[in-house]
C-alpha positions as CSV (number, residue, x, y, z in Angstrom):
1,M,-8.0,-9.0,22.7
2,A,-10.3,-6.4,24.3
3,I,-8.9,-2.9,23.6
4,N,-10.0,0.2,25.5
5,F,-9.8,2.9,22.5
6,N,-10.3,5.7,25.2
7,R,-6.7,5.1,26.4
8,A,-4.8,6.7,23.6
9,E,-1.7,8.6,23.7
10,F,0.3,10.3,20.7
11,V,3.6,8.5,20.4
12,L,5.5,10.2,17.4
13,S,5.5,11.5,13.8
14,A,7.6,9.5,11.4
15,A,9.0,11.3,8.3
16,S,11.3,8.6,7.1
17,A,11.5,4.9,7.2
18,K,14.2,4.9,9.9
19,Q,11.5,6.2,12.3
20,F,8.8,3.7,11.9
21,V,8.0,1.9,14.9
22,R,9.2,-1.6,15.1
23,D,8.4,-2.9,18.7
24,G,6.4,-5.9,17.8
25,R,3.2,-4.4,19.0
26,A,0.2,-4.6,16.4
27,Q,-0.3,-1.7,14.1
28,I,-3.9,-0.8,13.0
29,V,-3.3,1.4,9.9
30,F,-5.6,4.1,8.8
31,A,-5.7,5.6,5.4
32,G,-8.0,7.8,3.2
33,R,-8.2,10.7,0.8
34,S,-7.2,13.9,2.2
35,N,-10.9,15.4,2.9
36,V,-12.4,12.1,3.8
37,G,-12.6,12.6,7.5
38,K,-10.0,10.4,8.6
39,S,-9.0,12.3,11.5
40,S,-12.6,12.6,12.6
41,V,-13.1,8.8,12.5
42,I,-10.0,8.3,14.6
43,N,-11.2,11.2,16.9
44,R,-14.6,9.4,17.2
45,L,-13.1,6.0,17.8
46,V,-10.9,7.5,20.8
47,N,-13.7,9.6,22.1
48,R,-11.6,13.0,21.9
49,K,-12.5,16.1,19.8
50,N,-9.0,17.2,18.5
51,F,-6.8,14.0,19.2
52,A,-5.9,13.4,15.7
53,R,-5.6,17.0,14.3
54,V,-8.4,17.7,11.9
55,G,-6.7,19.8,9.2
56,A,-8.2,23.0,8.2
57,T,-6.5,22.4,4.8
58,P,-6.8,18.7,3.7
59,G,-3.3,17.2,3.1
60,K,-1.8,18.3,6.6
61,T,-0.6,15.1,7.8
62,A,2.5,14.6,6.0
63,Q,4.1,12.2,8.1
64,I,2.9,8.8,9.6
65,N,1.4,9.5,13.1
66,Y,1.6,6.9,15.8
67,F,-1.0,6.5,18.6
68,L,-0.5,4.1,21.3
69,I,-4.0,2.3,22.3
70,D,-4.4,1.0,25.7
71,G,-0.8,0.0,25.8
72,K,-1.5,-2.8,23.4
73,C,-1.4,-1.6,19.8
74,Y,-0.6,1.2,17.7
75,L,-3.3,3.2,15.7
76,V,-1.3,4.2,12.7
77,D,-2.4,7.4,10.8
78,L,-1.1,7.7,7.4
79,P,-0.7,10.9,5.4
80,G,-3.8,11.8,3.4
81,Y,-3.4,11.0,-0.3
82,G,-4.9,12.6,-3.6
83,Y,-4.8,16.2,-2.5
84,A,-4.0,18.4,-5.4
85,K,-2.8,21.6,-3.6
86,V,0.6,20.3,-2.6
87,S,3.6,20.6,-4.6
88,Q,4.4,17.6,-6.9
89,A,7.8,17.2,-4.9
90,E,5.8,17.0,-1.6
91,R,3.4,14.4,-3.4
92,E,6.4,12.1,-4.3
93,R,7.9,12.3,-0.8
94,W,4.6,11.0,0.6
95,G,4.3,8.5,-2.0
96,Q,7.9,7.2,-1.1
97,L,7.1,7.3,2.7
98,M,4.1,5.2,2.0
99,E,5.7,2.9,-0.3
100,S,8.5,2.2,2.2
101,Y,6.0,1.6,5.0
102,F,4.1,-1.0,3.0
103,Q,7.2,-2.7,1.9
104,S,8.6,-3.0,5.5
105,E,7.9,-6.4,6.5
106,G,5.4,-7.0,9.4
107,L,4.3,-3.4,10.1
108,V,0.8,-3.7,8.9
109,T,-1.3,-5.9,11.2
110,L,-4.9,-4.5,10.0
111,G,-5.7,-1.9,7.4
112,V,-8.7,0.6,7.9
113,Q,-9.4,2.3,4.7
114,I,-11.8,5.4,4.7
115,V,-13.6,6.2,1.8
116,D,-16.6,8.6,1.3
117,S,-19.8,7.2,1.1
118,R,-21.2,9.7,-1.2
119,H,-18.8,9.2,-4.1
120,K,-17.5,6.3,-6.1
121,P,-14.1,5.3,-4.8
122,T,-11.2,7.3,-6.9
123,A,-8.3,5.6,-8.6
124,D,-6.3,6.5,-5.6
125,D,-8.6,4.8,-3.3
126,I,-8.4,1.5,-5.5
127,T,-4.4,1.7,-5.4
128,M,-4.5,2.1,-1.7
129,Y,-6.7,-0.9,-1.3
130,E,-4.6,-2.9,-3.5
131,W,-1.5,-1.8,-1.3
132,F,-3.3,-3.1,2.1
133,K,-4.4,-6.3,0.1
134,S,-0.6,-6.9,-0.9
135,T,0.3,-7.1,2.7
136,G,-1.8,-9.9,3.1
137,C,-3.6,-8.6,6.1
138,P,-7.3,-8.1,6.6
139,V,-8.6,-4.7,5.7
140,I,-11.8,-3.0,7.0
141,I,-13.4,-0.5,4.4
142,V,-15.1,2.4,6.2
143,A,-17.7,4.4,4.2
144,N,-17.6,7.7,6.1
145,K,-19.9,10.7,5.7
146,L,-23.2,8.5,6.1
147,D,-25.0,11.3,7.5
148,K,-24.7,13.4,4.4
149,L,-26.9,10.7,2.4
150,K,-30.6,10.2,2.1
151,K,-31.8,6.9,3.5
152,S,-32.7,5.8,-0.1
153,E,-29.0,6.6,-1.2
154,I,-27.4,4.6,1.4
155,E,-27.5,0.8,0.1
156,P,-26.8,1.7,-3.7
157,N,-24.0,3.9,-2.7
158,L,-22.5,0.8,-0.6
159,Q,-23.2,-1.4,-3.4
160,R,-21.1,1.1,-5.7
161,I,-18.2,0.8,-3.1
162,R,-18.2,-2.7,-3.1
163,E,-18.3,-3.0,-6.9
164,T,-15.5,-0.6,-7.5
165,L,-13.2,-2.0,-4.8
166,E,-14.2,-5.5,-6.2
167,L,-14.9,-6.5,-2.4
168,S,-16.0,-10.0,-1.8
169,E,-18.9,-11.1,0.4
170,E,-16.3,-11.8,3.2
171,D,-14.7,-8.2,2.9
172,L,-16.0,-5.9,5.9
173,L,-17.6,-2.7,4.7
174,V,-18.7,-0.5,7.7
175,P,-21.1,2.4,7.3
176,F,-19.9,5.2,9.5
177,S,-20.6,8.7,10.4
178,A,-17.9,10.6,12.3
179,E,-20.3,13.3,12.8
180,K,-23.0,11.3,14.4
181,G,-21.0,8.4,15.7
182,L,-22.9,5.8,13.6
183,G,-20.8,2.6,13.0
184,K,-18.4,3.3,15.9
185,E,-19.3,0.1,17.8
186,Q,-19.3,-2.0,14.7
187,L,-15.8,-0.9,13.8
188,I,-14.4,-1.4,17.2
189,S,-15.8,-4.8,17.4
190,A,-14.6,-5.5,13.8
191,I,-11.1,-4.4,14.8
192,T,-11.1,-6.4,18.0
193,D,-12.4,-9.5,16.2
194,L,-9.6,-9.3,13.6
195,M,-6.8,-8.8,16.2
196,E,-7.7,-11.9,17.9
């Protein structure tokens, strides 16, 4: 299915399970640590500067945000995880929201998990990846911030991500730079292929 990512509109922010969108359209679900540049990746995909708000403070997205893409599917922006400067109660609320989203049958069509290409994936990254895998849907791992690496560091770092998340040869790992737009076409074609 061809999807025009330039045709994107904000639909709603869900703060509880009863607000989840269930209209049968495919849901491409984006997840990542609070400061991994998830909003920047989304903005790069839809070709807009401040479409998904880039938080000055990481951990700003406390709801699940839905963006309708080309009238065909949703890009679902999950709250960033693993950020320390929010209260325990707030963290638990996010955890419950995420859990109820993942436990709701048939919501996730495709997972896009964003990790930082400079660092080994964290325990939270591994947990998130396992949540995606538990849905039985395909998952694309996006290694963002590629522009911050030296050429010689790229391959070893991607290898470390593969090993830490225990990715198989078939699992998709897309090297990406939201800053420079590297990997954008590869990610769009991976998403469209998997939505077929």
